[in-house]
N, C-alpha and C positions, 0 to 999 in steps of 0.2 A: 888278538888279534889287535894293532897298537888302535888308539886314540884314533887317529887320523885316517885311518881304514873304515875302524864303525864311524864316523862323524859320515862320511863317505858314503854306505853305507844307508845308513839314516838316511840321509839329505833325497840319497836317488830313491828310498821307497816314503818317504814322502809323496818328492814330487812328482811320481811317477800317481800313487794310491787321490790323489789333488784335481791332478791334471785326468789320469780315469775315467773320477767320480764326482764330476765336476765340478766339487763343491766350492759350494759361497766360501764367501771372505765374512760369513758373520760366524757362518757353523766353523772357517777356521779360528778364526781369532777365538771364540769358545773355550777348542779345544786343545788351541796353545795357551790359555791362561793358565786354563785349567796344571797343566801339567805347569810349567811355573809355579803355581798357587801353593803344591804339589810338593817342590822337592824343593825351592825355598828354604823356607820354614827347618827345614834338617840341615840344611849345607848354615842359616842362620845361628841354628845350635850345637852343630856342631865347631863354628866357627870361634865361641863366646868360649868355649867350653876348652880351649885351644887355646884360643886371643893370638887370633888370624881374624887382623885387618881382612876387610873382602873390602874388591873394588865396586864401586857405585854404577860398572860396568854390567855384575853381579843383580847389584839387588838396585835397583834403576832400570828403564823406560828410556831406554836410548827417547835422544833427540829426534824428531817429526823434521825431510829434508823435500817434505812440500807444504805449499800452502793448503791452511786448510777450508775447505765449504763452507759458505756458515747456510748452513739446514735449519728449520726450525719445524714440527710437525707437530702438533698439540695431539692431533685425531692420530696418531701411530705409537703406540706403545709399544714397549718393552714385553709387554704379557704377547702383544698383538705377533712380535719376533716368537717367543719361543715356544709358543703356540703351530710355528710357520715352523721352525726345525724339521729335520730329517733324527731326529734322538739317532734314529738304528746307522743310518751313512755315518755320525759324529762319532757314534759308539766303534764301530769300526778301525776307523782313524786311528782316534782316543788309544782305544789296541795295539795298534801295527803300531805306534811310539811310544807307548810302554811296553810293547813285546822285543823293540830295538833294543832301546835303553840297556832291560837286563841282561839281552842277547853279549849286547856288543864291550855290556859291561862298561856307558863314561862317567866317568869321573864328576861329579856334583856336580864341581862350577862347570870345566867343557860344556856338559848337558841344559848347564840355563844358557849359557855363551850362545848356543846354540840356537834351543829355544826365543832368545833374544833376538836375533837376525830374522826369525821366522816373526813373531810380535812386530815388527820394527814396519817390516811386506804387509802387516796386513791394514796394520797401527793409518801405515800412508793410504792405502785404501779404504778403510774406511772415514779417513779425514778428505779425502772428496765426496766425498759422496751427497748426493745432494738433492736425492727424498729411497721413498721406503724403498721401492722396489729390486733397487741397485745394492743391498744386503745381500742380496739375495742373488747374484750377476757372480759367476767363478772366477775364484779367485783367481791374478790376472800373478804368471811367474815369470817375470826378464829371463832372457838367456845369462847365463853363465850362472844363478842366483844355486 
């Protein structure tokens, strides 16, 4: 399977599962960040051993194209968020990503760039959150994403 076919397969599976299970934006964010944090150190180590310069597009979060909402509520802690999230649903989503990445055998650079695109989508939606309830709104995937 070519990289393009692998990326298309991964994208289709992720979009279908997110839509089918109406996974909240906060849960998608946690899963995507977890996968980036697993892949990136391996790629950095490889690049350092082989004297390869990595693009900041791979190593850094991408710029957001939305204005951040000024939301502050000290009564709603991260612990509350972590208590409310559906760990089983997140595990299913994470497993789908991990299994598909292994199946299609994407290079780390392609996998991370792919996940950075998802990370940007999620971060843009999180930046517009105006209350804790919106953290648990389903991720909105635009047409053609």
